[in-house]
Structure formats: C-alpha cells, structure tokens
N, C-alpha and C positions, 0 to 999 in steps of 0.2 A: 365352492360355487357350483350349483346344479346345471347352470346354463352352459353346455359345451359349444365352443366356438371352432368354426372350421380352420385348419391350419394352412399354411403356405398360400397365402392370398396376397395379392399386390395391394389391396386397400382394406384397412381395418373398418372404415366407415364410409358409406355412400349416402348422400342425401339428394332428393330431388326438390327442387325449389324454383320460385319466381323471385329473381333479384330485382331490387330497387334502390333508391337512395332515400335516406331520412335527413330532414331538416330541422334543426333544433335552435331556438334562440340562445344567445350567449347570456351568461350571468343569471339563469334561471328565469329569464322573463317571459311573459306570455306570448303565445304565437300572434295574437290579433294585434299587438302594438309593437312587435319586434322590429328592429332597424337592422341588426346584424345576426346572421345565422351561421351555424356550422353544417357541413354536409358530410355524411358518411354512407357508405355502401351497406345495405342491410337486407336481411330476410330472416325469418324466425328460424328456418332450417339450417342455414349457414351458421347462424349464432350457436345453435346446438353443436355443430361440427367444429367450431373454433377451439374449444377446450382440447380436444384430440390433436388437431392440427398444430397448436401452439406447443404442445407438449411432446411432439414428434412422431406421432402416429401418422400413416398415410391416409389421406382423406380425399374423396373425390365429389364434387358438386355436378349434378345433372340439372341443366336449365336450358334456356334459350335466350337469344340476344337480338336486339334490332340492328341490322346491318348498318355499318358506317355511323352508328350513333356515337358521340363522344362519351355519353353516359355509359353505354356498353364497354367502351375502352376503359373507362374508369373502373367499372365493375371487374373486368378480366384482370387488370393491373392489381386492384385491391385483393381478390382472391389469391393471386400468385404471391402478393406480399404476406397473406395469412397462411401460407405454405400449403394451399389446397390446390389440387387438379381440378379443371373444370372441363366439361363436355356439353356441346350444345350447338345446335345450327343458328345460323344468321338469318333473320327473317326480314325481308324487304319492309321499310317503313310504311310505304303506301301512301306517301304524301303527308302534308302537314297535319291532317286529322286521321292518320293511320295509327300504328302501333307505337308504344312508347313503354319505358319502365316505370314502374309504380313509384309515387311519391308518399312518404310517410311525414306528415307534419306534426311533430311532437314537442309540446310544452311540458318540460320536466316537473313544473310545479316548485313550490318553495314554501315551507312552513305550513301555515294554515290553508294555503291555496293548492288544491290538488292538481295532479298532471292532467292534461288534455291531449287526446291523440286523434287526428283526422287523417284517414286513409284517402287519398286520391288515386284510384285504381282505374280511371276510365282509359281505354285502349291498351290495357296491360298485355304486354307481349307474352308473359308468362302463361296467360289462358291458352295459348296455342301448344303447350307442351304435348307432344303426341308420342305415342308408344313406337310408331313407325320410323321416328328420327333416331332411335337408340337399338344398338345390337345387344339384346338381352343375353344372348348366349355368350358373346363375347365378354361382356361385363361381369356376369355372374359366373360363367363357365371357365373361360380361359384365363382372364385376369384375377377373378376371385375376390369375394367380399365376406368379411366376417359379419358385420351388421349393417343392414340397411335401415335407416330412420325415416319414417314416413309421417307427415303430419296431415291433419284433417283440413288445415287452411288449404293445402294443395290439392287435396283429393276433392274438395268441394268448390274449387275455383271455376271450372267449366266441365262440360261433359267430356271433352277430350282429356283434362288433367285426372278426372275420375278413373277414366280407363286406363290412363297411363300409371297411376299409383296401383291399381288393382293388378295390372300385368307385371309391374315390378315386384308386387307381393308375391305372385304366382312363380315368377322366375327365381325369386330368392328361395322360395320353398323348395323348388325343384333342384337347386344347387346347394341346399343345406345351409344357406345363409340365415343367420337369425334376423328377425324382424322387430323392430321397435315402433310403436304406433301411438302418437299423441293426437288424441281425438279432436281437440281444439274446435270446439262446436263454435259456429258464427251463424246467428239467426239470419242475417240478411243474405248469407250465401245459400242457405237452405230453403229460403222462401219459394214455394211453388215447386220444389224439387224433393220434397221429403221422402217419397216412396223410393225414387231412383238412388238417392244418397244413403238411405238406411240400408238397402241392399248391398251397396258398394262397401260401406263401412263394416257392416256385419260379416261379409267375407273376408275383409282384410283383419278384422279383429279375430276372426275364427282361425287364422293361421299364424298369427302374432305370438311371439314369444314374451314381449315387455309391452303392457299397455299402461300409457299415462293419461291422466284426465282427473277432473274433479267430478262432484255429483252431477252437476248440469250435463257435462260431456256424456257420462255414462247413460243418463237417463234419456236425453234428446238425441244422441247418436245411435244409440244400442237398443233403446226402448226398454231398459231395465227399470223395474219398478223401484222408486225412490224409498228411503226410509221414513220412519215417522219424523214429522218436523221437530227439529231440535232448537235449542236456544242459541244464543251467540257466544256461549262460553266455548273457548277453544277445546276443552275436554269433551264437551258434547260433540263438537265438529268431529273430532277424532273418532269418536264411537260412531256417528253416523256414516262417515266414511267406510269404517269397518263393516257395518251392516251392509252398505252398497256393494261392496267388494265380495262378500260372501255369495251375493246374488250373481255378481258377474262371474265369479269362479264356476259356478254351477252351469252357466250358459257357455262359457269359453274355457273349458277345462284344461286345454293344451297350453295356455299362457302359464308362464312360471314366475312372473313379476308383475306387480301392479303398484303404481306410485302416484303420489301428488305431493303439492307443496301446501302449506298453511301461512296465511299472512293476515295480521292484524295491523291496521294503519293508525298509529298514534297521529302522526302528521306526515306531510310529504317527505319529511327527512329523518322521520324515525319510525321503523316497522318493527314488529315482532314477527319473526320468520321460523318457520318450521316445516317438517316434511314426515310423510308416512310412506313406508313401504311394506308390501306383504310378499315374501318370498317362500314358495311352498306353503308349509303350514305356519310359518313364523312371521311375526309382526315386528317391524323395526320402526321406532318412532323417535324423531328428533323434537323434543318439547320446544315450542317457540321461544326464540331468544331474541333480545333486542339488538338490532342493527341499526347503524347510521346509513342514511340513503343519500347519494348525491342525485342519481337517476334511477327510478325504479324499473325502467322499461328494460326487458331482457333477462330479468332475475329468473324467471321460470324457466327459459331456454338454458340459461347457465346451469340450472339444476340438473335438467336432462342431459346436457353435455357432459357434466361431471360424473353423472350416474354411469353413463354409458362408457366413459374413459375407464372408470374403475371396472366394469364388466370386461372390457376388451384387455385389461391388464390381469385379469383372473383374480381380483380380489375378493375377499370375503363380502357378502351382502350388506352387512353393516357398515363396512368400510366404505362400499360404493355409495351408500345413501349419505354418509357424512361427508364425502368428497363432493356428492352433488350439491348438497346443502351449502357447503362453503364456496363452491362455484358460483352459485347463484347470488350468494352474498357479495362475493368479490365484484360481480357485474355491477352491482348497485352502487359501487364506490367509483364507476368509470362513466365518461360521457359516452362512450360507445355502448351500444346494447348487446355486446358480446364480450366474453372473457378473453383477455390477453395475458394469461399467466406467465411469469418468468420462468417458473418451474413448479413442480409439485410441492415443493416446501412452501412457497408463498401460499397455495391454497390450503395446505394442513395448518399454516399459521393462523389462517382466518378461522379454521375449525376449533383451534386450541384457544382462540381469543388472545393471541399474541400479538399485539400491534407495536411492539417495541422496536426500536431501530436495528436494522441489521447491517453491520459494517464488514 
C-alpha cells in the first residue's frame, strides 16, 4: 500500500456531516400512498464511517445539532449506538420556523417501479457548520486523525460549510492526515455558485490523497475535459472512466487513488454492480456482477466506507477495492442506508458469493 498513514492517532476516521432522518415506507410501498413509515438516522458521510465503526476502528463525526430537539437526541443516541463519537455545538432552534434536521423521504422501489428520493432540507441546521466551532489543532494535532473523509455534499451545502471543509482539508494536510474526497456533485447546490465552489473543490482536490467520483463529478466539479461519448456497454464505461482519470491525474498528481462504482439496473431488485480503482499506475477493476437489492440507497457510501476501511487496515489496493465492492453490496441487502457488518468475514463472504448459512 503506497498510502502511508499517520500512527498513534485517537481516530482512524473523521467525517464532517449534516445529520438528518430518513423516512421509508414499509413493504416497499411508494411514498405518496404510504400509511406506515420507518425512521432512521442518516447522512451520506456517517454512512461511509459506519463500516469502520462497526468493525472496531475509532471514528468521530463532526456536525451540529438543534438545541433541545428530540430529533437531535435521536441522532446523538443513534451515533453512539453505531460506535461513533460525535462533536458539535447545539444551535438554538429560533422558533417554529427556525432550524431543524433534514428529512430524506425515500421510496425504495420494487421490481419494475424504480426508487424515488425527495430531500426536504429547508432550515437545515447543518448549513451552519462553521470552522470557528471546532478546534482544528486539537482534533488533528493533539488527538490525531489517520483519514478525514470529505464530501462534496457538505462542501457545497452553504458558504459556511464550504469554508469549513476547506479548513478541515488544510488542517489535515498540516498534520499529515490523509484526505479522502468524494466529489458528489449536485446541480441544485451549485446553481449560481459555480465559480466559488469550483475554487473550493479544486483546492481540496489539490491536497487530497483519495478522489472518488464519476465522470460527471470530475467534469462539473473540477472542470476536467470529458472523454469522447461512449455507448452504454459496461466495458465502454470502464474505458471512458480510465480516459477521464488520466486527465485528472495530470491536473492533480498528488492524489494516489481514484475510484468509482459501476451500476447497471436490471430492475429495482436486481443490479449489476462493479467498481474501478486506479492506484499509482495500476488499474483494479471489479467486473459488474449481479446482486439482489432490497434497497439501493447507500450502496455507493458503503463502497467508499469499505475502501477506506481496507486502507486503514493497510491492505493491498486490490483487497481494499474488493472489500469496498462487497460493503456496498451488503448495504443493498439492508433497510438502513449504511452497512452494519457483524465482522469482516460477513463482508468477505459477500465478495466470495458465499450466501450459505453459517452456524
């Protein structure tokens, strides 16, 4: 593994995030005619951290909460139950029309009916995440962090969160913490802020060690020229991604790993799932394999979480990617949008295609 990690750290992984709750109809029903819902705590970044947390590595979540909110209490208790430390200030709600935690309304889909997700983020308290509310020297210097994982979702949430993520990356670099950056482009977040966000994303990418994203992410976040248009064949998609990465490598030569997932949807409950990773001059490819899907949401986060876990464990790059693929596949068998592995063996069994009963 060419990515050397800092030793003697309190935390293997730190993630900044905006926490919320996800509401999902039971029995795979659509949201618009649902009568019963399940509720879970969620965020893309804490989803990534869950793999390491459940497998015993020390993880910290940096976030912010609504003061005296029952949802905030639910979130704090849930993160503790997922073996994660959390740090963040409590913000006054400011009345009934003030701050709250985001809601994610998620129809899982079924068979020929595809999933639908509606994000209700009005008044989202996570938009107030501010660099002044955290002691960067304590977190990265005194406590110590091996990898900080940043997401473009948080970096683009508001001007405050963009500055927050940028300062996190700068502090991580100062203290020799490795930086993972999932670009996660969202058009609605970027509207009217293209120049501002391009500068922030470019600087973070410029000091990152691991870059995750699809072709759209690299083109729209980092202004990388796209490859020639290819067909829908998965082999062609792999080739177009490799072409893209060669351009990204030239512009961001300090990054040592680039990764993405491949997904072909047969129906809501049957996907072909693959992955690609470039490490140094080596390409590692998991050819898409058929997986059974209960709920697809969170599979990509599971992939990144498994990949980072492998890196934290010091595994070879190919093993890291395989574990990431299997972690993502595991998530799609769960009603939560994050992995809750019993142990490493459960994830490796997914990779091996071994679904036999274990007694």
